[in-house]
TORKOL-4160 file (C-alpha; in steps of 0.2 Angstrom, whole numbers, padded with zeros to 4 digits, m for minus):
264
<pt num="1" X="0046" Y="0195" Z="0018"/>
<pt num="2" X="0038" Y="0199" Z="0035"/>
<pt num="3" X="0020" Y="0203" Z="0030"/>
<pt num="4" X="0014" Y="0211" Z="0046"/>
<pt num="5" X="0011" Y="0230" Z="0044"/>
<pt num="6" X="0016" Y="0229" Z="0025"/>
<pt num="7" X="0005" Y="0235" Z="0010"/>
<pt num="8" X="0002" Y="0223" Z="m0003"/>
<pt num="9" X="m0008" Y="0226" Z="m0020"/>
<pt num="10" X="m0016" Y="0211" Z="m0027"/>
<pt num="11" X="m0024" Y="0210" Z="m0045"/>
<pt num="12" X="m0037" Y="0197" Z="m0049"/>
<pt num="13" X="m0043" Y="0198" Z="m0031"/>
<pt num="14" X="m0061" Y="0196" Z="m0034"/>
<pt num="15" X="m0060" Y="0177" Z="m0038"/>
<pt num="16" X="m0049" Y="0162" Z="m0040"/>
<pt num="17" X="m0031" Y="0161" Z="m0034"/>
<pt num="18" X="m0031" Y="0180" Z="m0031"/>
<pt num="19" X="m0046" Y="0180" Z="m0020"/>
<pt num="20" X="m0039" Y="0165" Z="m0010"/>
<pt num="21" X="m0022" Y="0173" Z="m0008"/>
<pt num="22" X="m0029" Y="0189" Z="m0002"/>
<pt num="23" X="m0039" Y="0180" Z="0011"/>
<pt num="24" X="m0024" Y="0170" Z="0017"/>
<pt num="25" X="m0013" Y="0185" Z="0018"/>
<pt num="26" X="m0026" Y="0194" Z="0028"/>
<pt num="27" X="m0022" Y="0183" Z="0043"/>
<pt num="28" X="m0005" Y="0192" Z="0043"/>
<pt num="29" X="m0012" Y="0209" Z="0048"/>
<pt num="30" X="m0007" Y="0220" Z="0034"/>
<pt num="31" X="m0015" Y="0232" Z="0022"/>
<pt num="32" X="m0022" Y="0225" Z="0006"/>
<pt num="33" X="m0026" Y="0234" Z="m0010"/>
<pt num="34" X="m0038" Y="0223" Z="m0019"/>
<pt num="35" X="m0041" Y="0226" Z="m0038"/>
<pt num="36" X="m0051" Y="0217" Z="m0051"/>
<pt num="37" X="m0066" Y="0222" Z="m0063"/>
<pt num="38" X="m0080" Y="0218" Z="m0051"/>
<pt num="39" X="m0081" Y="0231" Z="m0037"/>
<pt num="40" X="m0096" Y="0223" Z="m0028"/>
<pt num="41" X="m0086" Y="0206" Z="m0027"/>
<pt num="42" X="m0070" Y="0215" Z="m0022"/>
<pt num="43" X="m0080" Y="0223" Z="m0007"/>
<pt num="44" X="m0086" Y="0206" Z="m0002"/>
<pt num="45" X="m0068" Y="0200" Z="m0002"/>
<pt num="46" X="m0062" Y="0216" Z="0008"/>
<pt num="47" X="m0075" Y="0213" Z="0021"/>
<pt num="48" X="m0068" Y="0195" Z="0024"/>
<pt num="49" X="m0051" Y="0202" Z="0025"/>
<pt num="50" X="m0056" Y="0215" Z="0037"/>
<pt num="51" X="m0064" Y="0202" Z="0049"/>
<pt num="52" X="m0046" Y="0194" Z="0049"/>
<pt num="53" X="m0039" Y="0210" Z="0056"/>
<pt num="54" X="m0032" Y="0217" Z="0040"/>
<pt num="55" X="m0036" Y="0234" Z="0033"/>
<pt num="56" X="m0041" Y="0236" Z="0014"/>
<pt num="57" X="m0043" Y="0247" Z="0000"/>
<pt num="58" X="m0053" Y="0243" Z="m0015"/>
<pt num="59" X="m0048" Y="0250" Z="m0032"/>
<pt num="60" X="m0057" Y="0242" Z="m0047"/>
<pt num="61" X="m0049" Y="0243" Z="m0064"/>
<pt num="62" X="m0048" Y="0233" Z="m0081"/>
<pt num="63" X="m0031" Y="0225" Z="m0085"/>
<pt num="64" X="m0036" Y="0226" Z="m0104"/>
<pt num="65" X="m0038" Y="0245" Z="m0103"/>
<pt num="66" X="m0022" Y="0255" Z="m0101"/>
<pt num="67" X="m0031" Y="0271" Z="m0096"/>
<pt num="68" X="m0040" Y="0262" Z="m0082"/>
<pt num="69" X="m0023" Y="0255" Z="m0076"/>
<pt num="70" X="m0015" Y="0273" Z="m0076"/>
<pt num="71" X="m0030" Y="0280" Z="m0066"/>
<pt num="72" X="m0030" Y="0266" Z="m0053"/>
<pt num="73" X="m0011" Y="0268" Z="m0050"/>
<pt num="74" X="m0013" Y="0287" Z="m0048"/>
<pt num="75" X="m0025" Y="0285" Z="m0034"/>
<pt num="76" X="m0015" Y="0272" Z="m0025"/>
<pt num="77" X="0002" Y="0280" Z="m0027"/>
<pt num="78" X="m0005" Y="0297" Z="m0021"/>
<pt num="79" X="m0013" Y="0289" Z="m0006"/>
<pt num="80" X="m0001" Y="0275" Z="m0001"/>
<pt num="81" X="0016" Y="0279" Z="0007"/>
<pt num="82" X="0024" Y="0263" Z="0000"/>
<pt num="83" X="0019" Y="0247" Z="m0009"/>
<pt num="84" X="0029" Y="0233" Z="m0002"/>
<pt num="85" X="0021" Y="0219" Z="m0013"/>
<pt num="86" X="0013" Y="0219" Z="m0030"/>
<pt num="87" X="0005" Y="0202" Z="m0034"/>
<pt num="88" X="m0002" Y="0199" Z="m0051"/>
<pt num="89" X="m0016" Y="0186" Z="m0052"/>
<pt num="90" X="m0028" Y="0195" Z="m0065"/>
<pt num="91" X="m0029" Y="0187" Z="m0082"/>
<pt num="92" X="m0039" Y="0176" Z="m0095"/>
<pt num="93" X="m0036" Y="0159" Z="m0102"/>
<pt num="94" X="m0040" Y="0152" Z="m0119"/>
<pt num="95" X="m0049" Y="0137" Z="m0127"/>
<pt num="96" X="m0047" Y="0137" Z="m0146"/>
<pt num="97" X="m0036" Y="0131" Z="m0160"/>
<pt num="98" X="m0023" Y="0142" Z="m0168"/>
<pt num="99" X="m0031" Y="0139" Z="m0186"/>
<pt num="100" X="m0048" Y="0145" Z="m0180"/>
<pt num="101" X="m0043" Y="0160" Z="m0169"/>
<pt num="102" X="m0044" Y="0177" Z="m0176"/>
<pt num="103" X="m0029" Y="0189" Z="m0172"/>
<pt num="104" X="m0041" Y="0200" Z="m0162"/>
<pt num="105" X="m0043" Y="0186" Z="m0149"/>
<pt num="106" X="m0024" Y="0184" Z="m0148"/>
<pt num="107" X="m0022" Y="0203" Z="m0146"/>
<pt num="108" X="m0035" Y="0203" Z="m0132"/>
<pt num="109" X="m0027" Y="0189" Z="m0122"/>
<pt num="110" X="m0010" Y="0198" Z="m0124"/>
<pt num="111" X="m0018" Y="0215" Z="m0119"/>
<pt num="112" X="m0024" Y="0208" Z="m0103"/>
<pt num="113" X="m0011" Y="0195" Z="m0098"/>
<pt num="114" X="0005" Y="0203" Z="m0104"/>
<pt num="115" X="0003" Y="0222" Z="m0107"/>
<pt num="116" X="m0009" Y="0225" Z="m0093"/>
<pt num="117" X="0002" Y="0216" Z="m0081"/>
<pt num="118" X="0018" Y="0225" Z="m0086"/>
<pt num="119" X="0009" Y="0242" Z="m0088"/>
<pt num="120" X="0005" Y="0241" Z="m0069"/>
<pt num="121" X="0022" Y="0235" Z="m0065"/>
<pt num="122" X="0030" Y="0250" Z="m0074"/>
<pt num="123" X="0020" Y="0262" Z="m0064"/>
<pt num="124" X="0023" Y="0254" Z="m0047"/>
<pt num="125" X="0041" Y="0249" Z="m0049"/>
<pt num="126" X="0049" Y="0267" Z="m0048"/>
<pt num="127" X="0041" Y="0269" Z="m0031"/>
<pt num="128" X="0047" Y="0252" Z="m0025"/>
<pt num="129" X="0065" Y="0257" Z="m0031"/>
<pt num="130" X="0063" Y="0274" Z="m0022"/>
<pt num="131" X="0058" Y="0265" Z="m0006"/>
<pt num="132" X="0073" Y="0253" Z="m0007"/>
<pt num="133" X="0064" Y="0237" Z="m0008"/>
<pt num="134" X="0049" Y="0228" Z="m0015"/>
<pt num="135" X="0042" Y="0211" Z="m0020"/>
<pt num="136" X="0033" Y="0207" Z="m0036"/>
<pt num="137" X="0023" Y="0191" Z="m0038"/>
<pt num="138" X="0018" Y="0186" Z="m0056"/>
<pt num="139" X="0006" Y="0172" Z="m0059"/>
<pt num="140" X="0010" Y="0162" Z="m0075"/>
<pt num="141" X="0006" Y="0144" Z="m0078"/>
<pt num="142" X="0015" Y="0128" Z="m0081"/>
<pt num="143" X="0011" Y="0131" Z="m0099"/>
<pt num="144" X="0022" Y="0146" Z="m0097"/>
<pt num="145" X="0036" Y="0133" Z="m0097"/>
<pt num="146" X="0030" Y="0124" Z="m0113"/>
<pt num="147" X="0017" Y="0125" Z="m0127"/>
<pt num="148" X="0001" Y="0116" Z="m0125"/>
<pt num="149" X="m0014" Y="0113" Z="m0137"/>
<pt num="150" X="m0029" Y="0125" Z="m0137"/>
<pt num="151" X="m0019" Y="0138" Z="m0126"/>
<pt num="152" X="m0008" Y="0145" Z="m0140"/>
<pt num="153" X="m0009" Y="0164" Z="m0135"/>
<pt num="154" X="m0012" Y="0160" Z="m0117"/>
<pt num="155" X="0004" Y="0150" Z="m0116"/>
<pt num="156" X="0013" Y="0163" Z="m0126"/>
<pt num="157" X="0008" Y="0177" Z="m0114"/>
<pt num="158" X="0014" Y="0167" Z="m0099"/>
<pt num="159" X="0031" Y="0163" Z="m0107"/>
<pt num="160" X="0032" Y="0181" Z="m0111"/>
<pt num="161" X="0030" Y="0186" Z="m0093"/>
<pt num="162" X="0044" Y="0174" Z="m0088"/>
<pt num="163" X="0056" Y="0183" Z="m0100"/>
<pt num="164" X="0050" Y="0200" Z="m0095"/>
<pt num="165" X="0051" Y="0198" Z="m0076"/>
<pt num="166" X="0067" Y="0188" Z="m0076"/>
<pt num="167" X="0075" Y="0202" Z="m0085"/>
<pt num="168" X="0067" Y="0215" Z="m0073"/>
<pt num="169" X="0074" Y="0204" Z="m0058"/>
<pt num="170" X="0092" Y="0204" Z="m0066"/>
<pt num="171" X="0091" Y="0223" Z="m0068"/>
<pt num="172" X="0086" Y="0227" Z="m0051"/>
<pt num="173" X="0096" Y="0216" Z="m0039"/>
<pt num="174" X="0105" Y="0231" Z="m0032"/>
<pt num="175" X="0088" Y="0240" Z="m0029"/>
<pt num="176" X="0082" Y="0225" Z="m0018"/>
<pt num="177" X="0067" Y="0221" Z="m0030"/>
<pt num="178" X="0062" Y="0203" Z="m0028"/>
<pt num="179" X="0053" Y="0194" Z="m0041"/>
<pt num="180" X="0043" Y="0178" Z="m0038"/>
<pt num="181" X="0036" Y="0168" Z="m0053"/>
<pt num="182" X="0020" Y="0159" Z="m0047"/>
<pt num="183" X="0017" Y="0144" Z="m0058"/>
<pt num="184" X="0001" Y="0135" Z="m0055"/>
<pt num="185" X="m0004" Y="0119" Z="m0062"/>
<pt num="186" X="m0022" Y="0113" Z="m0061"/>
<pt num="187" X="m0031" Y="0123" Z="m0047"/>
<pt num="188" X="m0049" Y="0122" Z="m0045"/>
<pt num="189" X="m0055" Y="0139" Z="m0050"/>
<pt num="190" X="m0066" Y="0145" Z="m0064"/>
<pt num="191" X="m0052" Y="0150" Z="m0076"/>
<pt num="192" X="m0058" Y="0137" Z="m0089"/>
<pt num="193" X="m0076" Y="0143" Z="m0087"/>
<pt num="194" X="m0070" Y="0161" Z="m0090"/>
<pt num="195" X="m0058" Y="0156" Z="m0104"/>
<pt num="196" X="m0062" Y="0164" Z="m0121"/>
<pt num="197" X="m0064" Y="0154" Z="m0137"/>
<pt num="198" X="m0061" Y="0158" Z="m0155"/>
<pt num="199" X="m0076" Y="0170" Z="m0155"/>
<pt num="200" X="m0070" Y="0179" Z="m0140"/>
<pt num="201" X="m0084" Y="0173" Z="m0129"/>
<pt num="202" X="m0082" Y="0164" Z="m0113"/>
<pt num="203" X="m0079" Y="0145" Z="m0114"/>
<pt num="204" X="m0093" Y="0142" Z="m0100"/>
<pt num="205" X="m0087" Y="0125" Z="m0096"/>
<pt num="206" X="m0077" Y="0118" Z="m0082"/>
<pt num="207" X="m0062" Y="0107" Z="m0088"/>
<pt num="208" X="m0062" Y="0090" Z="m0081"/>
<pt num="209" X="m0044" Y="0092" Z="m0075"/>
<pt num="210" X="m0048" Y="0109" Z="m0068"/>
<pt num="211" X="m0063" Y="0102" Z="m0058"/>
<pt num="212" X="m0052" Y="0089" Z="m0050"/>
<pt num="213" X="m0037" Y="0101" Z="m0047"/>
<pt num="214" X="m0030" Y="0107" Z="m0030"/>
<pt num="215" X="m0042" Y="0116" Z="m0020"/>
<pt num="216" X="m0039" Y="0135" Z="m0021"/>
<pt num="217" X="m0037" Y="0138" Z="m0003"/>
<pt num="218" X="m0023" Y="0125" Z="m0001"/>
<pt num="219" X="m0014" Y="0133" Z="m0016"/>
<pt num="220" X="m0016" Y="0150" Z="m0008"/>
<pt num="221" X="m0007" Y="0143" Z="0008"/>
<pt num="222" X="0007" Y="0136" Z="m0002"/>
<pt num="223" X="0009" Y="0152" Z="m0012"/>
<pt num="224" X="0009" Y="0164" Z="0003"/>
<pt num="225" X="0021" Y="0153" Z="0012"/>
<pt num="226" X="0033" Y="0153" Z="m0003"/>
<pt num="227" X="0031" Y="0172" Z="m0006"/>
<pt num="228" X="0036" Y="0174" Z="0012"/>
<pt num="229" X="0052" Y="0164" Z="0009"/>
<pt num="230" X="0055" Y="0175" Z="m0006"/>
<pt num="231" X="0056" Y="0160" Z="m0018"/>
<pt num="232" X="0060" Y="0164" Z="m0036"/>
<pt num="233" X="0049" Y="0151" Z="m0043"/>
<pt num="234" X="0033" Y="0144" Z="m0035"/>
<pt num="235" X="0026" Y="0128" Z="m0043"/>
<pt num="236" X="0010" Y="0124" Z="m0035"/>
<pt num="237" X="m0002" Y="0110" Z="m0041"/>
<pt num="238" X="m0003" Y="0091" Z="m0042"/>
<pt num="239" X="0005" Y="0077" Z="m0052"/>
<pt num="240" X="0003" Y="0088" Z="m0068"/>
<pt num="241" X="0018" Y="0098" Z="m0062"/>
<pt num="242" X="0029" Y="0084" Z="m0068"/>
<pt num="243" X="0026" Y="0090" Z="m0086"/>
<pt num="244" X="0038" Y="0105" Z="m0082"/>
<pt num="245" X="0052" Y="0092" Z="m0078"/>
<pt num="246" X="0047" Y="0081" Z="m0093"/>
<pt num="247" X="0048" Y="0096" Z="m0105"/>
<pt num="248" X="0065" Y="0101" Z="m0098"/>
<pt num="249" X="0074" Y="0084" Z="m0097"/>
<pt num="250" X="0064" Y="0072" Z="m0109"/>
<pt num="251" X="0058" Y="0083" Z="m0123"/>
<pt num="252" X="0054" Y="0069" Z="m0135"/>
<pt num="253" X="0042" Y="0062" Z="m0122"/>
<pt num="254" X="0034" Y="0079" Z="m0120"/>
<pt num="255" X="0031" Y="0081" Z="m0138"/>
<pt num="256" X="0023" Y="0064" Z="m0138"/>
<pt num="257" X="0012" Y="0067" Z="m0123"/>
<pt num="258" X="0007" Y="0085" Z="m0129"/>
<pt num="259" X="0001" Y="0077" Z="m0146"/>
<pt num="260" X="m0010" Y="0065" Z="m0137"/>
<pt num="261" X="m0021" Y="0079" Z="m0129"/>
<pt num="262" X="m0039" Y="0076" Z="m0133"/>
<pt num="263" X="m0048" Y="0089" Z="m0145"/>
<pt num="264" X="m0060" Y="0101" Z="m0137"/>
């Protein structure tokens, strides 16, 4: 992927990894479509990107609202000649026990993380196929590779994204549709602060592991570099990434370690 002159749509661009990737990409002199729920914050990110000699469009929408996604896609697809990249960074995390979490909270997490993500993809994919090429970047998590305490539905949505987009990739090899699964470990963002609990309200607490995680700007540099190389999986983080390999090659050790995680 040669980013210069391309058009890339980024969700979750108002904060966290999405914002950092948008800013990192803006040095490549391309056109960025920035989406998220907070228009004022998106405009601030757009100004930074414009100062780096990239052009921007701001289109706010809510991943948990299908009609909002449809309206946003109409605006973009009617005004953009092509979408070269669609990078999904929007989503919400979770901090609650299965036994205490009502189904409504599970559904909310799935609506945003899974259904919102695939809804936008289904709207953009036909245009990419028509143009003969496209790259889709999908942010999951290392817990998209295994289950983890207090993240039941969050983990489930991320594992579901792997299944969906790996299927999409296999179906569209002849259409030159590239899929990169972005798999962060502990990155220093507000994802734990904004995670929802059993009552559906924000956790409002920075996890200790999150607070000592990789700086988001460093993570963005790694992600952009590997997107440019069209990697199918992009693991980014610190020593916690070893859990992916432990789960794969030493499952009994994984079961032991996951059972030792401290309660909330």
